[in-house]
C-alpha positions in Angstrom: 30.8 152.3 27.7 27.7 153.3 29.3 26.8 156.6 27.0 25.2 158.8 28.5 24.7 162.1 26.2 21.9 163.4 28.7 22.1 167.5 28.9 23.8 167.2 26.2 22.9 169.4 23.1 23.4 167.9 19.9 23.4 169.8 15.9 23.4 167.4 12.8 23.1 169.8 9.9 22.4 167.7 7.5 20.3 164.5 8.8 17.3 163.6 6.8 18.7 160.1 5.6 21.4 157.9 5.8 24.0 158.0 8.8 23.6 161.1 10.0 19.9 160.4 10.9 21.0 157.3 12.3 23.4 159.8 14.2 21.1 162.3 14.8 18.8 159.1 16.4 21.1 157.1 18.7 22.5 160.9 20.2 18.9 161.4 21.0 18.8 157.7 22.0 21.7 158.4 24.7 19.9 161.8 26.2 21.0 164.4 23.9 18.5 167.5 23.1 19.2 166.8 18.9 18.8 169.6 16.8 18.6 168.5 13.1 18.8 170.5 10.2 17.6 169.9 6.4 16.1 171.1 3.1 14.3 168.4 3.5 10.8 168.7 5.6 7.0 167.8 4.9 5.9 169.1 2.4 8.7 170.8 0.8 11.5 168.2 -0.8 14.9 169.7 -1.8 16.8 168.7 -5.2 17.7 165.6 -3.7 13.3 165.0 -4.7 13.9 162.0 -1.6 10.9 161.3 0.4 13.2 161.1 4.1 12.5 164.1 5.9 13.8 166.1 9.2 10.4 166.0 10.7 10.8 162.1 10.0 14.3 162.2 11.6 12.9 164.2 15.0 9.7 161.6 14.8 12.3 158.0 15.8 14.4 160.3 17.9 11.3 160.4 20.1 10.1 157.3 19.0 13.6 156.6 20.0 13.4 157.3 23.7 14.7 161.2 22.7 14.1 165.0 22.2 14.5 167.4 19.6 13.8 169.8 17.5 14.0 170.0 13.7 14.8 173.0 11.9 14.3 173.5 7.7 18.0 175.2 7.1 20.1 175.7 3.9 23.1 175.7 5.0 24.4 177.0 1.7 23.0 180.5 2.4 24.4 182.5 5.2 22.1 184.1 6.7 20.4 181.2 7.2 23.2 179.8 9.2 23.4 182.0 11.6 19.1 182.8 12.3 20.6 178.8 13.4 22.7 179.5 15.2 20.9 183.1 16.8 17.9 180.6 18.1 20.3 177.5 19.5 21.9 180.2 21.5 18.9 181.9 23.2 17.5 178.5 24.0 21.0 177.3 25.3 23.5 179.8 25.1 25.9 176.4 24.0 26.5 173.7 21.2 28.5 170.3 23.0 28.4 168.3 19.6 28.4 169.3 16.0 27.5 167.4 13.5 28.8 168.5 10.2 27.2 165.9 7.8 25.6 168.2 4.9 25.7 166.6 1.2 22.7 166.2 -1.2 24.6 165.9 -3.6 25.1 161.8 -5.0 22.6 163.3 -8.0 24.9 164.2 -9.6 27.6 162.3 -9.7 27.5 161.2 -13.1 29.8 157.9 -12.4 33.0 157.8 -14.1 32.8 160.9 -16.5 35.7 163.0 -16.5 35.6 166.7 -16.1 35.5 167.9 -19.4 32.9 165.3 -19.8 30.9 165.9 -16.4 28.5 169.0 -16.0 29.9 171.9 -14.8 27.1 172.7 -12.7 26.6 169.3 -11.0 30.5 169.6 -10.8 30.2 172.9 -9.0 27.3 171.8 -7.1 29.2 168.8 -5.5 32.3 171.2 -4.5 29.4 173.7 -3.0 28.0 171.0 -1.1 30.9 169.2 0.1 32.8 172.4 1.7 31.6 175.7 1.0 28.4 174.8 2.9 31.0 172.7 5.6 33.2 176.4 6.1 30.0 178.3 6.0 28.7 176.0 9.1 31.8 176.1 10.7 32.3 179.3 10.7 28.0 180.2 12.5 27.9 177.1 14.5 31.7 177.1 16.1 31.2 179.8 18.8 29.2 177.8 19.8 30.6 175.0 21.0 33.4 176.6 22.1 31.4 177.9 24.6 30.6 174.1 25.8 32.8 172.1 27.9 34.7 169.6 26.2 32.5 170.9 22.9 33.0 167.8 19.6 32.7 168.3 15.9 32.6 165.6 12.9 32.8 166.2 10.2 31.4 163.9 7.8 32.0 162.6 4.8 32.7 158.9 2.8 36.2 157.3 2.7 39.2 157.0 5.3 42.3 159.5 4.7 44.3 155.9 3.3 41.4 155.1 0.8 41.0 158.4 -0.3 45.3 159.3 -1.1 44.9 157.6 -4.7 41.6 158.7 -7.4 38.4 157.1 -6.7 37.8 155.9 -10.8 34.1 155.4 -11.4 33.5 158.9 -9.5 33.9 162.1 -10.6 36.4 164.6 -10.0 34.0 166.6 -7.8 32.8 164.2 -5.9 36.1 163.2 -5.1 37.7 166.1 -4.3 34.5 167.1 -2.3 35.1 163.9 0.1 37.9 164.5 0.4 38.0 167.5 1.5 36.7 166.8 5.1 40.3 165.2 6.0 41.9 168.8 5.5 38.8 170.6 7.0 39.1 168.8 10.5 42.6 168.8 10.3 42.2 172.7 10.0 39.7 172.7 12.6 41.7 170.4 14.8 44.0 172.7 15.3 42.6 175.7 15.1 40.0 174.6 19.0 42.9 173.0 20.2 43.8 175.1 22.2 39.8 175.7 23.5 39.7 171.9 24.7 37.5 171.0 21.4 38.1 168.0 19.2 37.5 167.7 15.9 37.6 164.5 13.2 36.5 164.1 10.1 34.3 160.5 9.8 33.7 157.8 7.7 31.2 155.4 8.0 31.2 151.8 5.5 30.0 150.4 2.8 26.1 152.3 4.2 22.5 150.3 4.2 21.4 153.8 3.9 18.4 154.1 2.1 18.9 155.1 -1.3 21.5 152.5 -1.3 18.8 149.5 -0.8 16.9 151.4 -3.3 19.4 151.4 -6.2 20.2 147.8 -5.0 16.6 147.3 -5.0 16.9 146.1 -1.2 15.4 146.5 1.8 17.4 145.8 5.1 15.0 142.9 6.0 16.9 141.0 2.9 19.6 143.2 1.5 21.9 140.0 1.3 19.7 139.4 -2.0 21.7 142.6 -3.2 25.6 140.8 -3.3 24.0 139.0 -6.6 25.0 141.9 -7.9 27.3 143.4 -6.5 29.2 140.9 -3.9 31.4 143.2 -1.6 27.9 144.0 -0.4 28.3 141.5 1.9 30.5 143.9 4.3 28.0 146.5 4.7 26.2 148.2 7.9 23.2 149.9 8.7 23.2 153.0 9.2 22.7 153.1 12.8 25.9 151.5 13.1 28.2 154.5 12.6 25.8 156.1 14.8 25.9 154.0 18.2 30.0 155.4 17.2 29.7 159.2 17.0 27.6 158.6 20.5 30.2 156.8 22.4 33.0 159.2 20.6 30.5 162.3 22.0 30.5 160.5 25.7 34.5 159.5 25.6 36.2 161.4 27.8 39.6 161.0 26.6 38.4 161.5 23.0 40.5 165.1 22.8 43.4 161.9 21.5 41.5 161.2 18.2 41.5 165.5 17.2 42.5 166.5 13.5 41.9 162.2 12.8 39.8 160.8 10.3 37.7 158.2 11.5 35.8 155.2 11.0 33.1 153.2 11.8 34.1 150.1 12.5 38.1 151.6 14.1 35.8 153.7 16.9 33.4 150.1 16.7 37.1 148.5 18.0 37.1 151.9 20.6 34.4 151.2 21.7 33.6 148.1 21.8 29.7 148.6 20.1 28.5 146.1 17.3 25.7 146.6 14.6 22.6 145.6 15.1 22.3 142.5 13.7 25.7 141.9 16.4 28.8 142.2 13.9 31.2 144.3 13.7 31.9 145.0 10.5 35.8 147.0 9.8 34.5 147.6 6.4 36.8 150.1 5.2 40.2 147.8 6.0 38.1 145.3 4.0 37.8 147.7 0.8 42.1 148.2 1.0 42.9 144.7 1.0 40.5 142.4 -0.8 38.1 144.9 -3.0 41.3 147.6 -3.9 43.6 144.3 -4.2 41.5 142.6 -6.3 40.5 139.9 -4.2 37.3 137.8 -4.7 34.7 137.6 -2.0 34.2 134.5 -0.5 32.0 134.5 2.4 35.3 133.0 4.6 37.1 136.0 3.8 34.4 138.4 4.1 33.5 137.3 7.5 37.2 137.9 9.1 35.9 141.2 8.3 32.9 141.4 10.2 
């Protein structure tokens, strides 16, 4: 399908890095004017303490031929989000696409610790970032989405409903609850928005080769396959651009309302829209994770290739 979002106004909340950054870039590449918010800007890092900034995201949008604006916003602070909504309203009077990728809680994970051993402040911080910030964002920004014809809301998360139906051992309770909340957020928002012609979905990328994930494995995009020596199932991973392309296609789909209320994933959307990753592959990571990784099967090349 042709992806043309010329004239559309989009906001990617939490668009500093990873999937959200790539979504912002691909929306801009397709012609949308993209607002990018986050807490890491030039000269001012958030508590995540990584080098990526919202200003760099906008520079990438511009390099792709698009246009956008970076605004430093903490989506846990209602007054800042209210001001953000007022800024967009004054400039455009509507918001066609709202992508809520607010997170920044991975460094609070403390892998594998049960709730009674996990730092309480860290547990609560993940819940605030994964739930409170998303509700605050919807409260102030959805009125602008209602002003757009056939608006779109995308709640970013980690994991499909099927995969998250079981507790994800090895993570942490706060992380699991925060990420699983997106399924219910999208379902509830879809119900409230249905009569207004707005589509609301939750969306998860697959095993993402984000900046942080590549750093964790000590590799770069050019040699990412070296990481499979330590984690063979990483062979099913995908670039952030892959999910970015699927969101741009979703935003351009006039029939997307039939998906409202569902949790989608990059692999299933790629099949729907005929989208490929940058290397021409089409990873179906969550189906792989269910049928191979969770089933305890080895990551043999012949097996992985069936899901790419």
